[in-house]
N, C-alpha and C positions, 0 to 999 in steps of 0.2 A: 622445476616445473610445478611442484606442489604449491609453492608460495605464490607463483604467478596466477595460477587458477584460483587460489584462495583469495587473493586481492581482487581479481576480476569478479568473483562471486559476491564478495562483500560489497563491492562498488554497486553492483546491480541491486543488491538488497537495500543498500543505502538509498539509491534513487527510487526504488519501489516504496520504501517506508515514507520518504518525503512526499511522493506523489499521493499516497493515501492520506497523509495529514493535510495536504493542500486541498484535496478533493472534499474531505470531511469539513474543513474550515469553510469551503465555498458554499456549502448547503446548510450548515448547522443552524444558522439564525433563521432559516426559512421553515424549520421543522416546528409543527404545532404540538404534536403529541409528546408529553413529558417523558414517557418511558422510552420512546424512540430517540429523543434528544439525548437522554442519559446513556443509551446504548451506543450512540455515535461518539459521544464524549469519551466514554470508557475505551472504545476501540482506538480513538485518536491517541489517548494516553498510552495504550499498549504499543502503538506504532512509534510514538516518541521515545518511550523507554527502550525499545529494541533498537531504534535508530541511534540512541546514545551509546548502547553497547557496540554497535557496528562502528561508530566513530572511534571509540577507544581501540578496537581491534585494528582498524585502518591506520590509526596513529602508531600503533605498535609495529606495523609493517612499514612505517615511513611513507604511507600513501595518503593522498588527498581524498576528500569526500567526493561523491558524485551526485550532481543534481539531476532531476528528471530531464528527459529529452524536451527541449523547448517546444518542438512541434507537437509532441504528445500532450504536453501541458496545455498548449493553445487549443488543440482540438477538443480536449476534455472541457476546457472553459467554455468554448463555443457551444458544444453539445449541451452542457448543463444549462447555460443561459437560454438557449433556444427552447429546450424542453420545458424549463421552468416558466418561460413567458407564455407558453401555450397552456400549461396546467401546473399551477403553483400549489401542488398538494404533497402531503407526506408520501403518498403512493409513488409519485414521480421521483421524489428524493430516494426512496427505497429502490426503485428501478435503476436509477443512475448509479447509486453506490453498489448495487448488486452487479451491474455490468462491469464496474471498475474492479470489484473483487475478483470476478471471473477472469478478467484480463490479467490481473496481478498473479493469480494462481497459475494460469497458463504460462506466463512469462517466467515466473520463478522456477517452475518445473523444467522449463526449457533450459534455463541457466544451470540448474542442478545437473542435467544431463550433459550439457556442454562443457562444464568445468569439473569433470570427474576426478581430477587430481587434487581438488580443494581439500583442505584439512577437515577433520571431523567437526571441529567447533564451528566453522563457517557453514558447513552443511546443516548442522543442528540449528543455527540461527535462521538459515533460510527456511528450514522446516517449520520453525516457530512462526515465522512471518506468513507462510502458507496457511498454517493452522488458524492464525488470527483472521486472515482473509476469509477462509472457509467458514469459520464460526460466525463472523459478521454477516456473511451472505445467508447463512441458515437462520440467524436471528431476525433478519430483515424480512423474511418470507411472510411474517404475520402482517406486514404493513403494505405489501404489494397490492 
């Protein structure tokens, strides 16, 4: 049971890190403020680095990666483009990314509770991902 919960938790973390990278990529070129752009770029790199660790662990378990839910990705893309077409500002980007971070933190905590038998290493990685999301959300407050 432990390895099954571990793989499921890692897959959800994988999908979450990919969703974060995709969301940041979607808005990065639209950001005007240099510090905010650097902040988003740094967070993207953290997500990618953690994603690579997750991929290694999934490979060790003989499991495939998990892509974000196509419907969630489509809805995110539509929301981003709709909001940016109405107000193409750094504040809008900060608002969108903050919403994404909050959804990510909520989902990851739900998966931590759901997959209680996951091993310590996968729980630690999930916690790191939550921390990255919470820190980005906190750092973006200055741009709202």
